[in-house]
N, C-alpha and C positions, 0 to 999 in steps of 0.2 A: 154163312159168310163171316159172322162176328168172330168165330174162332180164328180166322185168318188175321184179324186185327189183334186180338189178345195174344196170339202166338208170336207176335213180332218181338216182344221184349224177351230177354234171356238173362241168365246170371242169377247168382244167389243174393237174396234180399239182405243177407247179413254182411255182405261185403262192407268193409269200412270205407270212409270217404277217401282215405289215403290210397287204398287199393283201386278205387274207382278212378282216382286221378292218374294213377300209373297206367291203368287200362286205357284211359282216354288219350294219353299222350303217346302210347305205343303205336308203332306203324308197321304192321307185319309185311306190307308190300306197298309199293308206290301207287298213287292214284292213277287210274287209267287215262284220265282226261289230259288233253294237251294244255299246257299252261296258257292262260289267257293272255299273259304278257307277250307270248311269242306271236300271237295273232295268226291270221290266215291271209293268203293273197286275195286280192279282189276287194269288193266293197265291204265295209264294216258289217258284221252280223246284226240283224234286227231281231228283237225279242218281243213277244206278245205280252200283253197284260189282259186280265179278265175283270169283269164286273158281274157279280151275281144278280140275277133277276128273280124276285120272289113273287109268288102268287098271293091271292087273298088269304090263303091259309097260312101264310108266313113261311112256307117251305120253298126251297130253291126249285124253280121250274125251268131255268135256263141260264145262259151266260151271254154277254156280248164280249167280243174280242177286238182288241185294237193293238196297233204297234205303239211301242213306247216312243216318246218324243224327246228330243234334245232340249236342254234348258233354253227357254226363250222362244221355242218354236211357235209359229202362228199358223194354225190350220187354215185360216181365211186367206192367207197370202200364198197358198199353194196353187200354182197354175195347173190347168187340166191335165197336161201330159205328165207332170210330176205326180199328180194325184193318181193317175193310172198306174204309175210305177209303184206308188205306195200301196195301192189296192192289190196289185199283182203280187207284191211281196207278202202282204198279209195272207192272201189266199194260199200262196206257196208254203208259208209257215204252218198254216192250219192243216194243209194236206200232208206235209212232211211229218207232223206230229200226230196225224190221224185223230185230230180233236173231235170231229163230228162222230167218228166211229166209236169213240170212247165215251161220248155223252149219253149213249143209250136213248132213252125216251125224252131227254131234255132238249130244249130248243136252243139254237144258236143264232143270235142276232148278229149279222155280219155287216159292218158298215162299208159301203162302197159308193163312189160317185156315179151319177148316171153315165158319165163318159166311159166307165169301166164295164158296163153291162154287156159289151160285145167282146170282152176278153175271152180267149179260149177256155180258161179255167172256169169261168162262169157257165159256159155252155155245157161243160162236163161235170158240173157240181152236183153232189147228191141232193135230192129234193127233200127227203124226210128230215124234218126238224130245222130246216134253214129258213130264216126270214132275212131278206135283204133290207138293210137299213140305209135308205137313200140319203146321201149328204148333198143337199142343194144349197148353194150360196146365191147371193143376189145376182151374180153374173151368169148363172146357169139358166138358159131358156128352156121352157117345157115345150118341146116341138113334137112334130108328128113322128120323127124317127125314134125319139125316146119312148113315146107311148106305144109304138109298134113293138119295140124291143121288150117292154114290160108285158105287153099282151102275150108275146111268145113265151116268156118265162112263166107267166101265170097259167098258161095253157099246159105247161109241164107240171104244175102243182106248187110252184113257189109262192110264198107270201111276201108282202112288202110292208115297210113301215117308213114314216116320215115324221119330222117334228112339226109342232103346231104352227110355227112360222111359215113353213112351206105349205102346209095344208090350207092356210088362209090367203095365200097369194092369188090375186085375181086371175093370173094366167095359168094356175095349176088345177083348175077344176077337173079337167080330164084325168090328170094324175091322181088327184084326191079320190076320185071315184074308184080307182083301182087298188088303193092301199087298204090294208087290213088293220094296221096299228098306227096310233098317233101318239107321239111323245110329248108330254106336258112337263115343262120345267117347273118343279115345285121347290127349288132351292130358296126362293124368297119367302116361302111360307105365307104369301099374301093370298089368303083363301078367296077373297072377293075377286081378285084378278084371275086366279086359276079357274074359279067357277065361271066367270064371264068368258074366258077363252074356251073352255069345254062346251059351254052353251052355244057359242058361235059356231064351233065345229059341228056340233050335233045338228044344228039347223041346216047345214049344208048337206049332210048325209047321216043316216042312222046306222047303227050296227058296227061302228068302229070301236075297237078295243083301245082304251086309254092306258098308257104307260107313264106313271109318274117317275120322273128322273130327278136326280139331285136331292133326294129325300134325306134330310139331315138328321132328324130325330124320330123317336118312336111316336111322339105327339104328332109330328107332321105325317107320319105313316097313317095314323088313325084318321086324321083329317082327310087325307086323300082316299082312304078306304071308304069313308062316308060319302065321298063324291063319286063313288062307283068306279074308281080306277081299277083295272084288272091286274096290272103288273106294277112292280115297284123296284126302283134302283136307287142306290145312294149309300153314303157312309153310315146310315143309321144301323146297319146290320152289326157292325163291330164297334160302334161308337161307345166311348167311355162316358156315360152320363152320370150325373149326380142324382141319385134316386132316393126318395124317402121310403120309410118303412123298414121292416126287419132285414138284416143282412142276408139271411138265407132261411129257407123253410126247414121244417123238422126233418124231412126225408133226406135232404142233402147233408144236413148235420149228421144224420145216422150213417150215411155213406162215408163221410170224413172220419167219423169215429171208428168205423170198421177198417178203413185204410190204415189208420194209426195203430189199431190193435194187431193187424196183420204184420206191419213192419216191426212192431215191438215183440213179436213172437208169441202171441196169444195162443192158447190151446184150442183145438178143434171144437170141443163141446162148448166153450165160452163163445166162440164165433157163431156157432150154430144157434145158440140161445139168442144172441143179439140180432141175427137175421130174422129169426122167428117173431121177434117183436114188431117187425114191419111186414104186414101181409103182402103189400104190393111188391116189396123187394123179394120176398120169398117166392112169389109167383114168377117174377122175372128170372130169378136164379134157376128154378126148376125148368122153365121154358128153354133157357139157354143150354143147360146141361143135357136136356133131352132133344136138342135140335139135331138135325141130320149131320151137321158139320162136326159134331163131337164123335160120331161114329160108334155109339154104344149099341150093344146087342139087345139090352133090356132097359126098359124105362126105370127111372129113379124117382121115388116118391118122397124121400126123406131129405131134410136140409143137411144134416150132418153127413149123410152118405154123399150128397151132391158136392159138398165142400171137399170131402176126401178124394173124390174123383178128379176134381179140378186141380187140387194142389194150391199151395199158398201163392206161388208166383202168378199163376193164371187167374186166381181170384183177385189179386191186387190189380192186375191189368184190366180185368172186367169191371172192377169198381171205378176205375178212372173214366171209363166210357159212361157208366151209369151216372157219374157225377154231372155230366152234361145233359143227360136225357131222362133221368129218373125222378120219381117222386113228384115234387111240386113243380109242375111244368111252368116255365117262364116263357115269355114271348121270345121268339127267334131262337129257341134252344137248338132246333135241328139245323138251322142255317149256320149258327155259330159252331156247332159240332163239325159240320162239313168243312167250314173254313179252317178250323183248328186242325183237322185231320190233314188237309192239304198242306198247311204249314209244316206239320210234323213230318209228313211224307217227303216233301220237297227237301227239307233240311237233312233228313236221313239219307236220301238218295244222292244229294250233293256231296255228302261225306264219302260216298263210294267205299272203296276198299282202303282208303287212306288211314282209317282207324279200325280198331277192333270192334267186333260186333257189340260188345258191352257198351262202348262209347256211342256207337251209332244208335242203339236202342234208347240211350238216355238223351241223345240229341232229338230223337223223335218225341220223347216225353216233354222236352223243353218247348218244342213247337206246339204240341197239343195243349200244354198248360199255359201258354202265353196269352190265352184269351179267358182264362179262368176268372179274372177280375170282372169281366163283362158278364159272364155267366152267373157268378155269385153275387154280383152287385155290391162289391166292396173293394177297397184298395188292395192291390196285388200283394203288398207286404203282409197285410193281415190274412189274406187267403193262404199264402205260402207258410205263414207261421203255424197254420193248423195242419200242414202236410209235411211230415219229415221227408226231406229229399236230399240227395247228394249235393254238396256245396256247389259243384259245377253247374248243375241245373238252375239252382237258385240265383247264382251270379249271372248267368246268361239272361234270365228273365228279368231280374230286378235292375241290374246294373249294366247289362250288355258287356260283360267282362268274362274272361276265362276262355278255355279251349273250345267251348260250345258256342260262344257268342257269334263268331263270324257266320256260322251255318244258319243260326236263327235269324240273324240280320238279313241274310240273303233271301231266306224263305219269306220274310215279311216284305222285302223289296220287290219280290215277284208280284205282289198285289198292287204295287204303286206305279206311278208314271214317270219315274226319274231314271232315265237310261244311264246317265253318268254315274249315279250312285250304284246302280246295279253292276255296271262294268267294273267299278272299283272294288266292290265286294267280291265279285267273281275272281278278280286277280288275287285278292287276299287269301282265298282258299285254293288257288292254283287250278281253277276250273275255267274252261272255255265258255264264253257267253253263248256260243252256238249250241251248247248242250242243254241250255235251260228250257227251251220250249218242249223238248221231248220229256224231260223230267217233270215239267209242269203238267203236261197232258196226261202222263201216266198217273200222277198224283190226283188229278181231278177225277179220273175214272175210278181209281181205287177208293177215294173218299166217298164217292157217290154210292158205291156198293156197300161200304162199311156203314154209312149213315142209314141206308135203308135196312140193313140187317139189325142195326141197333135200335131202330124205332120200336 
């Protein structure tokens, strides 16, 4: 599968920045999307956002999906009938984009109110991988009808999750007995309070899986990990933290050196010699070249021969992926790679046919590299100073300027909860907001496949 990733880029690496700029601005045909400004009749389109859920191994095990909110929206003020409409819209969006079908073995935590459990879409919902995340407010009574509906769904094989506040409600004993996961808010990083809450819940019933939510930092992740939480959510995955220690390990430095040698036109024997100096990199290169996706008739055992088969363009593309996953493994590398791939894929797909393939490829690179500072644990300007890139990519990442910047900004906005910003960014690139869920869903599935292949 990895060859599908590295095959995405195209063009001659010797193109000048001026030619790249001309390619980027050229538009061979109009974008197929309806202008967002024109809008569509009926209610305004709603767009989903996602939040990754990591397991104890720091790899993505699933996602939770929500609708974006307008600025100032208050979830607690939503009446039951309006909440049913919100839930029905979320389920319709998930179904339309075939999100569950694209997640494969990943889990999907889908938030719904108890009042929505009798929706027709819930009755017909696929069981595999679905966990209903029940949203209970203080006004929601846990009654016999709710319990009966949950029992019906559990009999079909569905799992349920609730937050700790709901689990500890005196009137929710029957509900708590039926849930599989309990969400613990770890945003305060008050370990004593978190421990006390988990202990109180465990005394009510054993065997519940704890999900730490709102995890802000890697330190908080490790603390919750020690408390035996099984799953983790929060901004810690892509957080830019000030970390002590070396900027990067020797293996990543080797990959950067090879990337620079490729772009500067180094000869094949010199590149082969440099690869051979890193045994782990040599093994990965030969494993990739001999993978079924390359379609070779005979196995290759030499580094120089492997580089000859790959060619310089494909070698450079492969090295960009290795930069995330190779050598000195850092925490969250795989989760970061997947997030970066989603960014790149969303940005590229949103560009559609409005730009030449060369520009679309470089927009993908901008999205992929937009998290390199987190991976490399150093400021972005210092990272990019070590990687010769077209000026348009650097401008988009560092300054949010240039022809690629709107696509990168929208790809990042897809991860956030600001509907108004997302709508404005969609208008800026002449795309309909209604297109975004389908693009997002396809990017998630693609990134999952590519991440697994790159591991």
